[in-house]
C-alpha positions, 0 to 999 in steps of 0.5 A: 150410880157408883159411889164414891168415896173420895171424889178427889182420888176417884175411888169408888166401891167397884175399883175397892171391890175389885182390887180385893178379887184381884187379891184374893185371886193373886193369895188365894192359890198360895195358901193352902201350901203356908200349913203345908210348909209349917208342918214339913219344917216342924217335923222334918218329914216331907212324907205325903207331899208330892214333888210330881205335884210341885211338877205339875205345878210349875209347867203350868203356870211357866205356860201360862206366863209364856202364855201371856206374851202373845195374848195378854191377860189379865194382870192378876192372873200372870201375877198369879202364876209368878208367886205360884211358881216362887212357891213351888220353888220354896216348897221344892228347895224344903223338901230337898233340904228336909230329905237331904238331912234324911238321908241314910248315907250322911256324907261330911259336908263340903265347904268350897273355901 
């Protein structure tokens, strides 16, 4: 018999552990990129961070999202793929922005009015 927290909600310990595991699965892949993002933003130096890794992860997670439409798998894995794609796009955006600002030959900014 599973331990029940609230009879009205039917919330069991198994549900809480399942939600905690699903949440950890979703954000677990993103957590290592937070210190890298902060370091690149602080130092304005993206050296040492490979955009090829971002490309590989974007391709892998996009394929996993497309696979979900043909054969449904657990929803936390789908959400993890979406969150990882968003994270990779943020990392690519930051790296390109920093590399552009650190370019030796700077051209004047073009603003369309």
